[in-house]
Every structure is written in C-alpha cells, then in structure tokens.
VOTOR-692834 format. One line per field, with one value per residue (C-alpha): residue number from 0; chain; x, y, z. Coordinates in Angstrom, 1 decimal. Layout:
i: (NUM,...)
ch: (A,...)
c1: (X,...)
c2: (Y,...)
c3: (Z,...)
end
This chain:
i: (0,1,2,3,4,5,6,7,8,9,10,11,12,13,14,15,16,17,18,19,20,21,22,23,24,25,26,27,28,29,30,31,32,33,34,35,36,37,38,39,40,41,42,43,44,45,46,47,48,49,50,51,52,53,54,55,56,57,58,59,60,61,62,63,64,65,66,67,68,69,70,71,72,73,74,75,76,77,78,79,80,81,82,83,84,85,86,87,88,89,90,91,92,93,94,95,96,97,98,99,100,101,102,103,104,105,106,107,108,109,110,111,112,113,114,115,116,117,118,119,120,121,122,123,124,125,126,127,128,129,130,131,132,133,134,135,136,137,138,139,140,141,142,143,144,145,146,147,148,149,150,151,152,153,154,155,156,157,158,159,160,161,162,163,164,165,166,167,168,169,170,171,172,173,174,175,176,177,178,179,180,181,182,183,184,185,186,187,188,189,190,191,192,193,194,195,196,197,198,199,200,201,202,203,204,205,206,207,208,209,210,211,212,213,214,215,216,217,218,219,220,221,222,223,224,225,226,227,228,229,230,231,232,233,234,235,236,237,238,239,240,241,242,243,244,245,246,247,248,249,250,251,252,253,254,255,256,257,258,259,260,261,262,263,264,265,266,267,268,269,270,271,272,273,274,275,276,277,278,279,280,281,282,283,284,285,286,287,288,289,290,291,292,293,294,295,296,297,298,299,300,301,302,303,304,305,306,307,308,309,310,311,312,313,314,315,316,317,318,319,320,321,322,323,324,325,326,327,328,329,330,331,332,333,334,335,336,337,338,339,340,341,342,343,344,345,346,347,348,349,350,351,352,353,354,355,356,357,358,359,360,361,362,363,364,365,366,367,368,369,370,371,372,373,374,375,376,377,378,379,380,381,382,383,384,385,386,387,388,389,390,391,392,393,394,395,396,397,398,399,400,401,402,403,404,405,406,407,408,409,410,411,412,413,414,415,416,417,418,419,420,421,422,423,424,425,426,427,428,429,430,431,432,433,434,435,436,437,438,439,440,441,442,443,444,445,446,447,448,449,450,451,452,453,454,455,456,457,458,459,460,461,462,463,464,465,466,467,468,469,470,471,472,473,474,475,476,477,478,479,480,481,482,483,484,485,486,487,488,489,490,491,492,493,494,495,496,497,498,499,500,501,502,503,504,505,506,507,508,509,510,511,512,513,514,515,516,517,518,519,520,521,522,523,524,525,526,527,528,529,530,531,532,533,534,535,536,537,538,539,540,541,542,543,544,545,546,547,548,549,550,551,552,553,554,555,556,557,558,559,560,561,562,563,564,565,566,567,568,569,570,571,572,573,574,575,576,577,578,579,580,581,582,583,584,585,586,587,588,589,590,591,592,593,594,595,596,597,598,599,600,601,602,603,604,605,606,607,608,609,610,611,612,613,614)
ch: (A,A,A,A,A,A,A,A,A,A,A,A,A,A,A,A,A,A,A,A,A,A,A,A,A,A,A,A,A,A,A,A,A,A,A,A,A,A,A,A,A,A,A,A,A,A,A,A,A,A,A,A,A,A,A,A,A,A,A,A,A,A,A,A,A,A,A,A,A,A,A,A,A,A,A,A,A,A,A,A,A,A,A,A,A,A,A,A,A,A,A,A,A,A,A,A,A,A,A,A,A,A,A,A,A,A,A,A,A,A,A,A,A,A,A,A,A,A,A,A,A,A,A,A,A,A,A,A,A,A,A,A,A,A,A,A,A,A,A,A,A,A,A,A,A,A,A,A,A,A,A,A,A,A,A,A,A,A,A,A,A,A,A,A,A,A,A,A,A,A,A,A,A,A,A,A,A,A,A,A,A,A,A,A,A,A,A,A,A,A,A,A,A,A,A,A,A,A,A,A,A,A,A,A,A,A,A,A,A,A,A,A,A,A,A,A,A,A,A,A,A,A,A,A,A,A,A,A,A,A,A,A,A,A,A,A,A,A,A,A,A,A,A,A,A,A,A,A,A,A,A,A,A,A,A,A,A,A,A,A,A,A,A,A,A,A,A,A,A,A,A,A,A,A,A,A,A,A,A,A,A,A,A,A,A,A,A,A,A,A,A,A,A,A,A,A,A,A,A,A,A,A,A,A,A,A,A,A,A,A,A,A,A,A,A,A,A,A,A,A,A,A,A,A,A,A,A,A,A,A,A,A,A,A,A,A,A,A,A,A,A,A,A,A,A,A,A,A,A,A,A,A,A,A,A,A,A,A,A,A,A,A,A,A,A,A,A,A,A,A,A,A,A,A,A,A,A,A,A,A,A,A,A,A,A,A,A,A,A,A,A,A,A,A,A,A,A,A,A,A,A,A,A,A,A,A,A,A,A,A,A,A,A,A,A,A,A,A,A,A,A,A,A,A,A,A,A,A,A,A,A,A,A,A,A,A,A,A,A,A,A,A,A,A,A,A,A,A,A,A,A,A,A,A,A,A,A,A,A,A,A,A,A,A,A,A,A,A,A,A,A,A,A,A,A,A,A,A,A,A,A,A,A,A,A,A,A,A,A,A,A,A,A,A,A,A,A,A,A,A,A,A,A,A,A,A,A,A,A,A,A,A,A,A,A,A,A,A,A,A,A,A,A,A,A,A,A,A,A,A,A,A,A,A,A,A,A,A,A,A,A,A,A,A,A,A,A,A,A,A,A,A,A,A,A,A,A,A,A,A,A,A,A,A,A,A,A,A,A,A,A,A,A,A,A,A,A,A,A,A,A,A,A,A,A,A,A,A,A,A,A,A,A,A,A,A,A,A,A,A,A,A,A,A,A,A,A,A,A,A,A,A,A,A,A)
c1: (0.7,-1.0,1.8,0.4,-1.4,1.9,3.0,0.7,0.5,4.2,3.9,0.7,2.3,5.3,2.9,1.1,4.4,5.8,2.6,1.9,5.5,4.7,8.3,9.9,11.9,15.5,16.3,18.0,15.0,12.6,14.7,14.8,11.0,10.2,12.8,12.6,8.8,9.0,12.0,10.1,7.2,9.6,11.0,7.5,6.6,9.7,8.7,5.2,6.5,8.8,6.0,3.7,6.4,7.3,3.8,1.3,-2.2,-5.1,-6.4,-3.4,-4.7,-5.2,-7.9,-7.5,-10.7,-9.8,-13.3,-16.6,-16.6,-20.3,-23.6,-26.3,-29.3,-27.2,-24.2,-21.5,-18.0,-15.2,-11.9,-10.1,-6.8,-6.4,-3.0,-2.3,0.6,-0.5,-0.9,2.3,4.2,2.8,3.5,7.2,7.5,5.8,7.7,11.0,11.5,9.7,12.3,15.2,13.6,13.0,16.6,17.8,15.4,17.0,20.2,18.5,16.2,18.9,18.7,15.3,12.5,9.8,12.0,9.7,6.7,8.1,8.5,5.0,3.5,5.6,4.7,1.0,1.6,3.0,0.1,-2.5,-0.8,-0.6,-4.4,-4.9,-3.1,-4.1,-7.8,-10.1,-13.0,-13.2,-14.4,-11.2,-9.2,-10.9,-10.1,-6.4,-6.9,-8.1,-5.4,-2.5,-4.3,-4.3,-0.7,0.4,-1.2,0.7,4.0,3.9,3.2,5.7,7.6,4.3,6.0,6.3,3.0,3.9,4.4,1.0,-0.6,1.1,-0.2,-3.7,-3.5,-2.6,-5.3,-8.1,-7.1,-6.9,-10.1,-11.8,-10.7,-11.8,-15.3,-15.5,-14.2,-16.9,-19.5,-18.1,-18.4,-22.0,-22.8,-21.1,-22.8,-26.3,-26.0,-24.0,-24.9,-21.3,-18.0,-15.9,-13.4,-13.4,-17.2,-17.4,-15.2,-17.3,-20.7,-20.0,-19.9,-23.3,-25.0,-23.4,-23.0,-20.0,-20.4,-23.4,-24.0,-23.8,-20.5,-19.1,-20.2,-18.7,-15.3,-15.2,-15.7,-13.0,-10.7,-11.4,-10.1,-7.1,-6.0,-6.3,-4.0,-1.6,-1.4,-2.6,-4.4,-6.5,-5.8,-2.0,-1.3,-0.6,2.4,5.1,4.1,4.3,8.1,7.6,7.9,11.2,13.0,12.4,8.7,9.1,10.7,8.0,5.1,6.6,8.3,6.8,3.3,0.8,1.2,1.1,-2.3,-4.2,-2.3,-3.0,-6.7,-7.2,-5.1,-7.0,-10.4,-9.3,-12.3,-14.6,-12.6,-12.7,-16.5,-16.0,-13.6,-14.2,-13.0,-10.1,-9.1,-9.4,-7.0,-4.4,-5.0,-4.8,-1.5,-0.1,-1.0,0.2,3.6,4.2,3.1,5.1,8.2,8.1,7.5,10.6,12.8,12.8,12.6,15.5,14.6,16.2,13.2,10.6,12.4,12.1,8.4,7.5,9.5,7.3,4.2,5.5,6.4,3.0,1.7,3.5,1.8,-1.6,-0.8,0.1,-3.2,-5.1,-3.8,-4.4,-0.7,-1.6,1.5,4.0,2.2,2.9,6.4,7.2,5.6,8.1,11.1,10.1,10.0,13.6,15.1,12.9,13.5,17.3,17.0,15.1,17.3,20.4,18.8,18.4,22.1,22.9,20.7,22.3,25.7,25.0,23.6,19.9,20.4,17.9,18.5,20.6,22.2,23.7,25.5,27.8,31.1,29.9,30.9,34.2,32.9,29.9,30.8,28.1,25.4,26.8,26.9,23.3,22.2,24.0,22.6,19.1,19.0,20.0,17.2,14.8,16.0,15.8,19.4,19.4,20.4,22.2,19.3,16.1,14.0,14.8,13.2,10.0,9.5,10.2,7.5,5.0,6.0,5.8,2.3,1.1,2.4,1.1,-2.4,-2.6,-2.6,0.1,-0.5,0.0,3.3,4.4,3.5,5.6,8.6,8.3,8.2,11.3,13.2,12.2,13.0,16.6,17.1,15.7,17.3,20.8,20.3,19.8,22.9,25.2,24.2,24.4,27.5,29.6,30.8,31.9,31.3,29.1,29.0,30.9,29.7,30.4,29.6,27.2,28.4,27.3,25.4,22.0,23.1,25.2,23.2,19.9,21.7,23.8,20.9,18.7,21.6,22.0,18.2,18.1,20.5,19.5,19.6,16.3,14.7,15.4,12.8,9.7,6.4,4.2,1.3,0.5,-3.1,-3.8,-3.8,-4.5,-1.7,-1.0,-1.9,1.7,3.2,4.9,7.0,9.4,11.3,9.0,9.7,13.4,13.1,11.2,13.8,16.5,14.5,13.6,17.2,18.5,16.0,17.2,20.9,20.1,18.4,21.5,23.8,21.7,21.6,25.4,25.7,23.3,24.2,27.9,30.3,29.2,25.6,25.7,23.2,20.6,21.1,20.5,17.5,16.1,16.5,14.7,11.0,9.8,12.1,10.8,7.2,7.5,10.0,7.5,4.6,6.3,7.9,4.4,3.3,1.2,-0.7,-3.1,-2.8,-3.6,-6.6,-8.0,-7.4,-9.5,-12.3,-12.6,-10.6,-11.5,-15.3,-15.2,-13.5,-15.9,-18.8,-17.4,-17.1,-20.7,-22.0,-19.9,-23.2,-25.2,-28.7,-30.3,-28.8,-30.1,-33.6,-33.8,-32.7,-35.9,-37.9,-36.3,-36.4,-40.2,-40.6,-38.6,-40.6,-43.9,-42.8,-41.8,-45.1,-47.2,-45.1,-46.0,-49.7,-48.9,-48.8,-51.0,-53.6,-57.3,-58.6,-56.1,-57.3,-61.0,-60.4,-58.5,-61.5,-64.0,-61.8,-61.4,-65.1,-65.8,-63.3,-64.9,-68.4,-67.2,-65.7,-68.9,-71.0,-68.7,-68.7)
c2: (-14.8,-18.0,-18.3,-15.3,-17.4,-18.9,-15.6,-16.0,-19.8,-20.2,-18.1,-19.8,-23.3,-22.0,-20.9,-24.3,-26.2,-24.0,-23.8,-27.5,-28.3,-27.0,-25.9,-29.3,-28.1,-27.0,-23.3,-24.0,-25.9,-23.2,-20.5,-22.5,-22.8,-19.3,-17.4,-19.8,-19.5,-15.7,-15.9,-18.2,-15.7,-12.9,-14.9,-15.6,-12.0,-11.0,-13.5,-12.2,-8.6,-9.4,-11.0,-8.1,-5.7,-7.6,-8.8,-6.5,-7.9,-6.4,-3.2,-3.1,-5.5,-9.2,-10.9,-14.5,-16.1,-18.9,-19.8,-18.2,-17.3,-17.3,-16.7,-15.2,-13.5,-12.1,-11.3,-13.5,-12.2,-14.2,-15.4,-13.5,-11.8,-8.5,-7.5,-4.0,-1.6,-0.6,-4.1,-5.2,-2.4,-3.4,-7.1,-6.2,-4.2,-6.8,-9.8,-8.1,-6.1,-8.7,-11.4,-9.2,-8.6,-12.4,-13.1,-10.6,-12.0,-15.5,-13.9,-11.6,-14.1,-16.9,-18.3,-16.7,-18.8,-19.4,-19.2,-21.3,-19.5,-16.2,-17.3,-18.8,-15.5,-13.5,-15.9,-15.5,-11.7,-11.8,-14.0,-11.6,-8.6,-10.2,-11.0,-7.4,-6.0,-8.6,-8.9,-7.8,-7.0,-5.1,-8.2,-10.1,-7.0,-6.7,-10.4,-9.6,-6.3,-8.2,-10.8,-8.3,-6.8,-10.3,-10.9,-7.5,-8.5,-11.8,-10.2,-7.1,-9.3,-12.0,-11.6,-12.3,-13.1,-9.3,-7.7,-4.4,-6.2,-7.8,-4.4,-2.9,-5.7,-5.3,-1.5,-2.0,-4.5,-2.4,0.9,-0.5,-2.4,1.0,2.0,-1.4,-1.0,2.3,0.7,-2.0,0.7,2.0,-1.4,-1.7,1.7,0.9,-2.4,-1.1,1.7,0.1,-3.6,-4.8,-4.9,-5.5,-2.7,-2.0,-2.2,0.2,2.7,2.4,2.6,5.3,8.3,7.2,6.8,9.6,13.3,15.0,15.6,13.3,12.7,8.9,8.8,11.4,9.1,6.0,7.6,9.1,5.6,4.2,7.0,5.9,2.4,3.9,6.2,3.2,0.9,3.7,5.3,8.7,11.2,10.5,6.7,7.0,6.2,2.4,2.8,3.8,1.2,-1.4,-1.2,-3.8,-6.5,-7.8,-5.3,-7.3,-7.1,-3.3,-3.3,-5.5,-3.5,-0.1,-0.6,-3.2,-4.1,-2.9,0.9,1.2,-0.5,2.7,4.5,1.6,1.5,5.2,4.9,1.8,3.5,6.9,7.1,7.2,9.8,12.0,12.1,13.4,16.3,17.4,14.0,14.0,17.4,16.0,13.2,15.8,17.8,14.6,13.8,17.3,17.5,14.0,14.6,17.7,16.3,13.2,15.2,17.2,13.9,12.3,15.3,14.3,10.5,8.5,5.0,4.3,2.4,4.9,7.7,5.6,4.8,8.5,9.0,6.3,8.1,11.3,9.7,8.1,11.6,12.7,10.0,11.0,14.6,13.5,11.6,14.6,16.9,14.3,13.3,9.6,8.4,10.4,8.9,5.3,6.2,7.6,4.4,2.3,4.5,4.7,0.9,0.8,3.3,2.6,-1.2,-0.3,1.9,-0.6,-3.5,-1.4,-0.4,-4.1,-4.6,-1.7,-3.1,-6.6,-5.0,-3.0,-6.0,-5.1,-1.5,0.9,4.2,6.3,8.3,5.0,4.3,6.8,6.4,3.3,4.3,2.5,-0.5,-1.3,0.3,-1.4,-0.3,3.2,3.3,2.1,4.8,7.5,6.4,5.5,8.7,10.8,9.3,9.9,13.5,13.8,14.8,16.3,14.4,11.4,9.8,8.2,10.0,13.4,12.4,11.0,13.6,16.5,15.2,15.4,18.9,20.0,18.6,20.4,23.6,23.0,22.2,25.5,24.0,26.4,25.6,21.9,22.8,24.7,21.8,19.5,21.8,22.2,18.4,18.1,20.4,18.5,15.2,16.3,17.4,14.3,11.9,13.3,13.8,10.1,9.4,11.9,10.8,7.0,6.8,9.9,11.4,9.5,5.7,4.5,0.8,-2.0,-3.2,-6.0,-6.0,-8.4,-10.7,-13.3,-13.1,-13.1,-9.9,-8.2,-8.9,-7.3,-4.2,-3.9,-4.3,-1.8,0.6,0.7,1.0,4.0,5.9,7.5,4.0,3.2,6.3,4.9,2.2,3.7,2.1,1.1,3.4,5.1,4.4,3.0,6.2,9.7,12.0,14.7,18.4,19.5,16.8,19.2,21.2,23.9,26.7,26.9,23.2,23.7,26.6,24.3,21.6,24.0,25.2,21.8,20.6,23.7,23.0,19.4,20.5,23.3,20.7,18.5,21.4,22.5,18.9,18.8,22.2,21.1,17.4,17.0,17.8,18.5,19.5,22.2,24.5,21.7,20.4,23.9,24.4,21.0,22.0,25.4,25.7,25.9,23.1,20.8,21.6,21.0,18.1,16.3,17.1,16.0,12.9,11.7,12.4,15.5,13.7,11.7,8.6,10.7,12.2,8.9,7.4,10.2,10.1,6.4,4.1,5.6,5.9,2.3,1.1,3.1,1.5,-2.0,-1.3,0.0,-3.0,-5.5,-6.5,-6.2,-4.8,-6.3,-9.7,-9.4,-8.3,-11.4,-13.4,-12.4,-14.9,-18.1,-16.6,-16.1,-19.6,-21.1,-19.1,-20.2,-23.8,-23.6,-22.0,-24.6,-27.5,-26.5,-27.2,-30.8,-32.1,-35.2,-33.8,-34.4,-31.4,-29.1,-30.3,-30.0,-26.5,-25.6,-26.8,-24.8,-21.7,-22.0,-22.4,-19.3,-17.3,-18.4,-17.6,-14.2,-13.6,-14.5,-12.3,-9.3,-9.9)
c3: (-25.0,-23.8,-21.2,-19.4,-16.7,-15.7,-14.3,-11.3,-11.4,-10.5,-7.3,-6.4,-6.7,-4.7,-2.0,-1.8,-1.7,1.1,3.1,3.1,4.0,7.5,8.0,7.3,4.2,4.5,4.1,0.7,-0.6,0.7,-0.9,-4.2,-4.3,-3.0,-5.1,-8.1,-8.5,-8.7,-11.0,-13.4,-13.3,-14.2,-17.1,-18.4,-18.0,-20.0,-22.7,-22.8,-22.9,-25.8,-27.8,-27.0,-28.4,-31.6,-32.4,-30.8,-30.5,-32.4,-30.8,-28.6,-25.9,-25.3,-23.2,-22.0,-20.5,-18.2,-17.0,-16.1,-12.4,-11.8,-13.5,-11.2,-12.9,-15.7,-13.6,-15.2,-14.5,-16.0,-14.5,-17.3,-17.8,-19.6,-21.0,-22.4,-22.0,-18.5,-17.1,-18.9,-17.2,-13.8,-14.6,-15.2,-12.1,-9.8,-11.1,-11.9,-8.8,-6.8,-7.9,-6.8,-3.5,-3.0,-4.0,-1.4,1.2,0.8,2.2,4.7,6.3,6.8,10.3,11.1,12.5,9.9,6.9,4.6,6.1,5.0,1.4,1.5,2.4,-0.1,-2.9,-2.1,-2.0,-5.6,-6.8,-5.3,-6.8,-10.2,-10.1,-9.2,-12.2,-14.7,-13.9,-16.7,-14.3,-11.0,-9.1,-10.0,-9.3,-5.9,-5.2,-5.7,-3.8,-0.7,-1.2,-0.9,2.2,3.9,3.0,4.3,7.6,7.7,6.6,8.8,11.8,10.8,14.1,15.9,19.3,19.9,20.7,19.0,15.7,15.9,16.7,13.6,11.4,12.9,12.3,8.7,8.2,9.8,8.2,4.7,5.3,5.8,2.3,1.0,2.2,0.4,-2.7,-2.4,-2.3,-5.5,-7.2,-6.1,-7.6,-10.8,-11.2,-10.3,-12.8,-15.7,-15.2,-15.4,-13.6,-16.8,-16.8,-20.6,-20.7,-17.8,-19.7,-22.8,-21.2,-18.6,-21.1,-22.6,-19.2,-17.1,-17.9,-16.6,-12.9,-12.5,-8.7,-9.1,-11.0,-8.5,-5.6,-7.4,-8.1,-4.6,-3.2,-5.5,-4.3,-0.7,-1.6,-3.4,-0.4,1.9,-0.1,-1.2,2.3,1.3,3.5,5.5,5.7,5.7,9.3,8.8,6.6,9.0,11.5,8.8,9.3,12.0,9.4,8.0,5.7,2.5,3.3,3.5,0.1,-1.3,0.1,-0.5,-3.9,-6.2,-4.9,-2.4,-2.1,-5.9,-6.2,-5.6,-8.3,-10.7,-9.8,-10.6,-13.8,-14.9,-14.4,-15.6,-17.9,-14.9,-13.1,-16.3,-15.9,-12.3,-12.6,-9.0,-7.7,-10.1,-8.8,-5.3,-6.2,-7.0,-3.8,-1.6,-3.3,-2.8,0.8,1.6,0.0,2.0,5.3,4.8,3.9,7.2,9.1,7.5,8.5,12.2,12.2,13.7,12.5,9.1,7.8,9.0,7.1,3.9,4.8,4.9,1.7,0.1,1.3,-0.2,-3.6,-3.9,-3.3,-6.4,-8.4,-7.0,-7.9,-11.4,-11.7,-10.4,-13.2,-15.9,-16.2,-16.5,-18.3,-16.1,-13.0,-14.2,-15.3,-11.8,-10.3,-12.3,-11.5,-7.8,-7.7,-8.8,-6.4,-3.4,-3.6,-3.7,-0.7,1.4,0.5,1.2,4.6,5.3,4.6,6.9,9.7,9.6,9.3,12.5,14.4,13.9,14.9,13.1,14.9,12.5,15.4,16.7,13.4,11.7,9.7,7.8,4.3,4.3,6.2,3.9,0.5,-1.6,0.8,0.8,-3.0,-3.1,-0.7,-2.6,-6.0,-4.6,-2.5,-5.4,-7.5,-4.6,-4.4,-8.3,-8.8,-12.3,-15.4,-13.8,-11.9,-13.1,-10.5,-12.1,-15.4,-13.9,-11.2,-13.6,-15.9,-13.1,-12.1,-15.7,-16.1,-13.0,-14.4,-17.9,-16.6,-14.7,-11.2,-9.9,-6.2,-7.0,-8.7,-5.6,-3.4,-5.7,-5.6,-1.8,-1.5,-3.7,-1.4,1.7,0.0,-0.7,2.9,4.7,2.2,2.6,6.3,6.4,4.3,6.1,9.6,8.8,6.7,7.7,10.9,14.0,14.1,17.0,16.2,14.6,11.2,8.8,5.1,3.5,0.9,-1.6,-4.9,-3.2,-1.4,-4.1,-7.3,-6.4,-5.1,-8.2,-10.7,-8.9,-8.5,-12.3,-12.9,-10.5,-12.7,-16.0,-17.5,-15.7,-17.3,-20.7,-20.1,-21.5,-20.4,-23.5,-22.5,-25.8,-26.7,-23.3,-21.2,-22.6,-23.6,-21.1,-21.6,-21.4,-23.6,-26.0,-23.6,-24.7,-23.2,-20.1,-19.5,-19.7,-17.2,-14.8,-15.2,-14.2,-11.3,-9.9,-10.4,-8.6,-5.7,-5.4,-5.3,-2.8,-0.5,-0.7,0.1,3.0,4.3,4.1,5.9,8.7,9.2,8.3,11.1,14.7,13.8,16.5,14.8,14.3,17.8,19.2,17.0,18.2,21.8,21.4,22.4,18.7,17.8,20.5,19.6,15.8,16.3,18.5,16.2,13.1,14.8,15.6,11.9,12.7,15.4,13.2,15.3,18.4,16.6,15.4,18.8,20.3,17.7,16.9,19.3,22.7,22.0,20.7,23.9,26.0,24.2,24.7,28.5,28.6,26.8,28.7,30.3,27.1,28.0,24.9,25.7,29.3,28.0,25.8,28.8,30.5,28.3,29.6,33.1,32.8,31.4,34.3,36.8,35.3,35.3,39.0,39.9,38.1,39.4,43.0,42.2,41.4,45.0,44.9,47.4,46.5,48.5,46.7,43.3,44.3,45.6,42.4,40.3,42.4,42.3,38.5,38.0,40.1,38.1,34.8,36.1,37.3,33.9,32.1,34.4,33.8,30.1)
end
C-alpha cells in the first residue's frame, strides 16, 4: 500500500522530463517516457488493488499522509491520500484506460508537430486526475480539479495555429471555471460551518450539525453541484464538450472516457453523505441528468462529425450517471462510470483509426463502405456501439444501464425512468446511424487500415472489456457507498430488463430501416419544413450557445466598448492634470521682476486683511 504515491509520481516525473526537454527528444524516446510513465502507474495501481483485495485494511480504507500542507490558525490540511473501494475503482479506470489511450496515442500522433509536448500535457493530466480521486480532503481534490481543467485547455487547443481550436480551448476553460467558482463557494461554506475540509470528517460531522434540508447544507451542496455540472458537461454548463473535439482524438478519449467528465460524478458520490442531507438538491441532480441525456440524444441524431456524435453520447451517458446519483443508486452510477470508460474509449480510439484511415476526414457522409477496408475499427464500432446502445446480454453497457433504470423505477421516480428509456431509444438510433452511414453503403473515400501493436492492442483489450466480460468486473463499493433502494429486484426487474432490451433492439432496427440503403425517407424528412427546423435546432444543440452569446457574451462585449475610454480612469487622471496646471500657474509668477514680487506681497497682505475683517 505504501507504493500508492508512485501512481501519480510516475506521470509527474514523465511530465517534467518531457516538458524540460523542450522538444529535443526523439519521438521514440518521448513515447517511451509518456506511455511508460502511465504504464508504470497502471502496474502500481494493479499491485495496490491486489493487496487491497487480499489483505483489506482496517475499516476498509487506508490513509497515507505525505506531509502537512499548511497550518493557518487551525486550518491544517494534509497532503494525504485516501484509498477505499471508490478511489480504487477510479484509480484503476484512470491508469488502466489512460495507459491504453496513451499507447494508442503513440501511434496516432506520429509525425505531428509537438509530439513530446503532447505527452507532457497528457502525463500532467493523469497526475492531476489521480490527485483528484486520491485526495483525502476537498482542498487537495480541488487542486487536482483545477489541474485537469488547465490540462484540458492545453490539450483541446493543442493545434493552436488554428484560431478555432484556441477558441474551443478557451470556451472549455471559461465554462468549466464558472462551475469551479461555484464549487469554491461550496468549500467555503463547508469550512466555515464544519471547520474542516477533510472529506471523512465532513461526512461524520455534517449529520450532527445540519438537519435535513438546512439552508446552509442546501446551499453548499448546490454549489458542489455547480462544480460537478461544469466538469461533467451537464445542463446548463454542457456547451463546452462538443467543441472540445478540436483536440487530437486521443485527447477526446482521455477527457470523455477515463478522466475529466467523470470528475463531477465522482465528487457527488464521494460527498454523498452531504447530499443525503439535502434531498431537494439530490433530486435536482437526477433531474439535471435526465434532461441532459434526452437533449444530448436529440442533438446526436443530426450531427455529421464522427467525433461530435460521440461527444453528445458522452454527455448523455454522464446524464445517466447523474440520474442514478439523483435516485440514490450510488453503486450503479460508479459501475456505469467504469463500463462507460471501456466502451467510450474504444469508440473514440476507433474513430481516430477511421479518421486517419480516411485522411483526416471526419464527416460521416463523406465516408461509407469502410467495413471491409478497416475491419478492426469496424468491429470496435460494432461492439462499442452495441455497448453504448445497451444491447441485451452480450454487452457490458446493458448490465450497467439496466441497473440505473431499475433503481429509478424502484425509487418511485417514474418520470426519470421514462426519460432513461427515451434516452436509450435515442442512443440506439444515433449510434447505429453512425455505424451504418460510416461503414456501409457506397464508399466515398479511399481508406487504409491502421497497423502495429500500439494501434491494435488498445482496441482489442477495450473491445473485450466492452462485452459482458467487462460487466464481470465488480467495483469494490460495498461499505463505501450505501446500498440502493431497489437492490433486491425480482419479477418487476426482469420485466424492465426485457422492456429496455426490446427498446434497444427496436432502436437498432429503426436505424437500419432509416439509414441503410438509399435513405430516401430520411432525406425527404430532412428537407421538409419541420425537418429543417428541428434539424437545425438540434444540430446547434438546442441553441444554448446562441442563448449564452445573447445573455452573456454580447453584453460583455458592449460593456468593453463602452469602457474603452474608462470614465473612472479618466476621472482619476484629473488629479495629475490639476497638479500640472497648478505647477504651470505658479511657475509663471517666478519671473525675477522686483516690482512683480512687491505687488504680489501687497496684494497678499490686502487679501489677508480683508479676510480678517470679514471674519
């Protein structure tokens, strides 16, 4: 267990070696350091996990204090690591899936300018995410939280020579910072009321200090939720995620599968005891997730960029996790988080293989007929897409998503269940729309298959984990997160499984009917007046960017134009102007003429006498 600090020390060392090399290292050496550091972290994580399993620590958790961070008037947070079943699960996802993404990236990024810079950023990303999930206090967690935000900015804007990429990076940075500010407010409230930011102490003290529904705990959890929706791209701070596709495809896999977007889910699960004291906010978590998953599903239906479709699917799947958290299905939420990391990393890496095979083409309508040319990418999309659509029995996604739907039903939140089922139907349609248009039909471009172990191994491993094999990995969450209300199941659960499975299959069949062949019905529908209206509306993600531009961006720009000549600055500038004017006026009197001086003395004396007489 004492090897635990090495899990984030290796990526940090890798970052420093690559960053200070200033691009002088060869691609092979850069890949060895970048991939190797995360691989070593994954090996250490596997060793720690094995020891945790065979020799569980007392009370089911382990705390390793590295040093005291600061001590200011009783505020003495430690630089300490906390390992339990939840953080161990996240540790495995971040290092394991992160290593496979790094390995694939060593193939994908070959020949790109800034090869070593790319791995420096990704190593720092892994380091920050590990601090986030292993920190035993909210201050250390927040440090990692801000670290992944910084790295996301660097990686999304990796191709900085194109202005649009820089704008996408800036957008992600600003929107997530809005959530981070809310989260900071939450930390302030918790520290002022409970006197600590240690997570376990907070969970112990909160029930003694706050009654259920207390305004302060409601405000604190609402602020934490603000931070969570920012990082996890949920309504209303979801607008940055699709534009984040401007970064290299392995970056999309890293952000969307193993790291950043899952941080909000982890935060709520880790502080679940606080949210249980604010049932209104916990219910709001479920509503946010339900609305987001449906809105993202409709947006994905009409996208043409292969990566943006997957981006909206990520938004939707994170919505399922928030829905699960909102109904108290803590363990199913983390289970789906893990399964989602498997199949979403597979889909993004396979999309990277497709993009390179098609000479950096990302429009699915300019592809077609690729299933024979790139069979491994096709198989990855079929398996990963089936897991995303929750195809019954054979895919991992079915088992995790079905648990969430059952918990929504068992908790009595019927409308959340219906939202989840509607989202499942939409997911099947847009996922297989993507597969059918990209890999079937008439070919519109030449393609060449990727090769090499760095390309094939990550896809093969994630492909297996996206099947029912991945569902056999059970996160060790017993005793860490509360049991769900519908844990027992029964005939009602089996009925729901059949229903959800039938919905998934129906969506796939409908997608085949609509998008295989000439697609005449869909094309005619798209050209109709309602089709153009809804197609445009959904393509622009329900117009949230337009709305925020109208409410926030344009007034801000107007204010900057009005204050271009800052009136306050000009008012303050009057002081030196008066001083200079007074100096000029007095300097005129110093002319060296005796009569002028005598007259000035007499005039001054007259003024003084006049003042005395009037007084």
